[in-house]
C-alpha positions as CSV (number, residue, x, y, z in Angstrom):
1,M,0.0,0.0,0.0
2,I,2.8,2.4,0.9
3,R,4.5,1.6,-2.5
4,T,1.3,2.3,-4.4
5,F,0.7,5.6,-2.6
6,R,4.3,6.5,-3.3
7,N,4.0,5.7,-7.1
8,S,0.7,7.7,-7.3
9,T,2.4,10.7,-5.6
10,L,5.3,10.6,-8.1
11,A,2.9,10.3,-11.0
12,A,0.9,13.3,-9.8
13,A,4.0,15.4,-9.3
14,A,5.2,14.4,-12.8
15,L,2.0,15.4,-14.4
16,A,2.0,18.8,-12.5
17,A,5.5,19.5,-13.7
18,I,4.6,18.8,-17.3
19,S,1.6,21.0,-17.0
20,L,3.5,23.9,-15.7
21,C,6.2,23.5,-18.4
22,S,3.6,23.3,-21.2
23,A,1.4,26.1,-20.1
24,P,3.7,29.1,-21.2
25,A,4.2,27.4,-24.6
26,A,0.5,26.9,-25.0
27,A,-0.1,30.5,-24.1
28,A,2.5,31.6,-26.6
29,D,0.9,29.6,-29.2
30,V,-2.4,31.1,-28.6
31,G,-0.8,34.6,-28.7
32,H,0.8,33.9,-32.1
33,A,-2.5,32.4,-33.3
34,K,-4.4,35.5,-32.3
35,A,-1.9,38.1,-33.6
36,P,-2.9,37.8,-37.2
37,A,-6.6,38.0,-36.4
38,R,-5.8,41.3,-34.4
39,A,-3.8,42.6,-37.4
40,L,-6.7,42.1,-39.7
41,L,-9.0,44.3,-37.5
42,W,-9.4,47.6,-39.3
43,T,-12.0,50.4,-38.9
44,A,-12.8,52.8,-41.8
45,T,-12.2,56.4,-40.7
46,P,-15.0,59.0,-41.6
47,C,-14.1,62.2,-43.5
48,T,-14.1,65.7,-42.3
49,L,-13.6,68.9,-44.2
50,A,-10.0,69.0,-42.9
51,Q,-9.1,65.3,-43.2
52,C,-10.1,62.7,-45.8
53,T,-7.4,60.2,-46.4
54,G,-7.7,56.7,-47.6
55,F,-8.9,54.2,-50.2
56,Y,-12.3,54.8,-51.9
57,A,-14.7,53.1,-54.4
58,G,-17.8,54.4,-56.1
59,F,-19.8,54.9,-59.2
60,N,-20.4,57.7,-61.6
61,L,-22.8,59.1,-64.2
62,A,-21.5,61.2,-67.1
63,G,-22.6,63.2,-70.1
64,I,-20.5,63.4,-73.3
65,A,-21.0,67.0,-74.2
66,T,-21.4,68.1,-77.9
67,N,-20.3,71.6,-77.1
68,A,-18.9,72.0,-73.6
69,N,-15.2,72.6,-74.1
70,V,-14.7,75.2,-71.4
71,L,-11.1,75.6,-72.5
72,A,-12.3,77.1,-75.8
73,G,-15.8,78.2,-76.2
74,G,-17.4,77.5,-72.9
75,I,-20.5,75.6,-72.0
76,N,-23.1,76.6,-74.5
77,G,-24.4,73.3,-75.8
78,S,-25.8,69.9,-74.6
79,V,-23.9,68.2,-71.8
80,A,-25.1,64.7,-72.9
81,G,-25.7,65.1,-76.6
82,G,-22.9,62.7,-77.5
83,G,-24.0,60.0,-75.2
84,Q,-24.2,59.1,-71.5
85,N,-21.8,57.1,-69.3
86,I,-22.4,54.9,-66.3
87,G,-19.4,53.3,-64.5
88,V,-17.3,52.7,-61.5
89,Q,-14.1,54.1,-60.1
90,V,-11.5,53.3,-57.3
91,G,-8.6,55.1,-56.0
92,Y,-6.6,56.5,-53.0
93,Q,-6.5,60.1,-51.8
94,Y,-4.5,62.1,-49.3
95,W,-6.1,65.2,-47.8
96,N,-4.9,67.0,-44.7
97,G,-6.8,70.2,-45.1
98,S,-4.0,72.0,-47.0
99,W,-2.9,69.6,-49.7
100,F,-4.8,67.0,-51.8
101,F,-3.3,64.2,-54.0
102,G,-4.5,60.9,-55.2
103,P,-4.5,58.4,-58.2
104,E,-7.8,57.0,-59.6
105,V,-8.8,54.5,-62.2
106,G,-12.3,54.2,-63.8
107,F,-14.3,52.3,-66.3
108,D,-17.5,53.5,-67.9
109,Y,-20.0,51.9,-70.2
110,T,-21.4,54.3,-72.9
111,Y,-24.9,54.2,-74.2
112,G,-26.7,56.5,-76.6
113,G,-23.5,57.6,-78.2
114,T,-23.4,58.9,-81.8
115,V,-21.7,56.9,-84.6
116,V,-18.1,58.1,-85.1
117,P,-17.6,58.8,-88.8
118,G,-15.2,56.3,-90.2
119,G,-15.4,54.3,-87.0
120,G,-18.0,52.9,-84.6
121,V,-20.2,53.8,-81.7
122,P,-18.2,54.6,-78.5
123,K,-18.9,51.6,-76.2
124,W,-16.8,52.1,-73.2
125,L,-14.3,54.6,-71.6
126,G,-11.5,53.7,-69.4
127,Y,-9.2,56.3,-67.6
128,E,-6.3,56.6,-65.3
129,I,-5.7,60.0,-63.7
130,V,-3.8,61.7,-60.9
131,K,-5.7,64.4,-58.9
132,F,-4.0,67.2,-57.0
133,G,-5.4,70.3,-55.3
134,T,-5.5,72.8,-52.5
135,P,-8.4,74.5,-50.6
136,L,-10.3,77.5,-52.0
137,S,-8.9,79.6,-49.1
138,T,-5.4,79.3,-50.7
139,F,-6.6,81.6,-53.5
140,F,-9.6,83.5,-52.1
141,G,-9.1,83.5,-48.4
142,N,-12.0,82.5,-46.0
143,I,-15.1,82.8,-48.2
144,T,-17.4,80.5,-46.2
145,P,-20.7,82.3,-45.8
146,A,-22.3,82.6,-42.4
147,N,-25.8,81.9,-43.8
148,A,-26.0,78.2,-45.0
149,S,-29.7,78.3,-45.9
150,G,-29.3,78.6,-49.7
151,L,-27.9,75.9,-52.0
152,P,-24.8,77.9,-53.0
153,A,-23.9,78.4,-49.4
154,I,-24.5,74.8,-48.5
155,L,-22.3,73.6,-51.3
156,L,-19.5,76.1,-50.3
157,N,-19.7,74.9,-46.7
158,S,-19.5,71.3,-47.8
159,T,-16.5,71.7,-50.2
160,I,-13.5,69.6,-49.3
161,T,-11.2,70.8,-52.1
162,P,-11.2,71.8,-55.7
163,Y,-8.6,69.8,-57.8
164,L,-7.0,69.5,-61.1
165,F,-6.0,66.2,-62.8
166,M,-3.9,64.7,-65.6
167,G,-3.8,61.2,-67.1
168,A,-4.8,59.0,-70.0
169,A,-8.1,57.7,-71.4
170,Q,-9.1,54.9,-73.7
171,R,-12.0,54.3,-76.1
172,N,-12.8,51.1,-77.9
173,W,-11.6,53.0,-81.0
174,G,-8.8,55.2,-79.6
175,T,-6.5,56.5,-76.8
176,G,-6.0,60.0,-75.6
177,I,-4.7,62.4,-72.9
178,A,-7.1,63.3,-70.2
179,S,-7.2,66.5,-68.2
180,G,-9.6,68.6,-66.3
181,G,-10.8,69.7,-62.9
182,G,-13.4,69.1,-60.3
183,M,-14.7,69.7,-56.8
184,M,-15.2,67.3,-53.9
185,F,-18.1,67.8,-51.4
186,L,-18.6,66.1,-48.1
187,I,-22.0,64.3,-47.9
188,P,-22.6,64.6,-44.2
189,D,-22.8,68.4,-44.4
190,L,-25.1,68.2,-47.4
191,A,-27.3,65.6,-45.7
192,A,-27.4,67.6,-42.4
193,A,-28.8,70.5,-44.3
194,A,-31.7,68.2,-45.4
195,G,-32.0,66.6,-42.0
196,V,-30.7,63.2,-43.2
197,P,-28.3,61.3,-41.0
198,A,-25.0,60.5,-42.7
199,S,-22.1,58.2,-41.9
200,G,-19.2,60.6,-42.8
201,H,-17.8,58.2,-45.5
202,W,-19.6,59.4,-48.6
203,V,-18.1,62.0,-50.9
204,L,-19.7,63.7,-53.9
205,D,-17.2,64.3,-56.8
206,A,-18.1,66.6,-59.8
207,R,-15.7,67.1,-62.5
208,Y,-15.1,68.2,-66.2
209,M,-12.8,65.9,-68.3
210,N,-11.3,66.9,-71.7
211,V,-9.8,64.0,-73.7
212,Q,-7.5,64.8,-76.6
213,Y,-7.2,61.7,-78.7
214,T,-3.8,61.0,-80.1
215,G,-4.1,57.5,-81.8
216,G,-6.0,54.3,-81.9
217,N,-7.0,51.2,-83.9
218,Q,-9.4,53.2,-86.1
219,A,-7.5,56.2,-87.5
220,N,-10.6,57.7,-89.2
221,A,-12.4,57.7,-85.9
222,V,-9.7,59.5,-84.1
223,A,-9.4,62.0,-86.9
224,S,-13.1,62.7,-86.9
225,V,-13.3,63.0,-83.1
226,P,-10.0,64.5,-82.0
227,Q,-11.4,65.3,-78.5
228,E,-14.3,64.6,-76.1
229,N,-15.7,66.8,-73.3
230,I,-17.2,64.8,-70.4
231,V,-19.1,66.2,-67.5
232,M,-19.1,63.6,-64.7
233,V,-20.7,63.2,-61.2
234,G,-19.4,60.5,-58.9
235,L,-20.4,59.2,-55.5
236,D,-17.6,57.7,-53.5
237,Y,-17.3,55.7,-50.3
238,K,-14.1,56.4,-48.4
239,F,-12.9,53.3,-46.5
């Protein structure tokens, strides 16, 4: 009986020692297993007028203007006479209240477009641009109106930044150089004026794009339509 008790005591002590030695290792393994899970946790940051940095994605509607070349004759014609676009865009932007910068790529489907002489109907538009800007106050000082009851004042109070952009554009019949400018508006401020709750992640982007076509697989089409003027409105969700 004494021998049995002694053997049981030794076995219990051995098991306790093994448990104590293996506990730190098990805890370490659990820590390593949970680390990747913690690294994957990421919360989207809402935008403000002074900060709106991060990746975004959205959709857009656009009109191909028949006479809206603001670089030459101004907007005195139809802004959708040459067809309409619907598409998507993704990008990354940096905005700290003083400087704005960001690349963007987009792809639009064109419907209702006019037949290009010597070519075909424009079916799609792809583009890759880089946007850069600075606040209106850089040029005009503090012009935010005190009364935000009217639409112009609401838009001005919701402006994140104006910007210019440069890049490239592609049609199913040609390629070109894209340039233009736009304005970004913070949706929460627009929604608040209408009494609608907003998350702080939605941004309205309105722009004018001029495409100067330089070549393509249908030379007659590029020659007959050397440029396009596109008025585009996009809605982006900033992650």
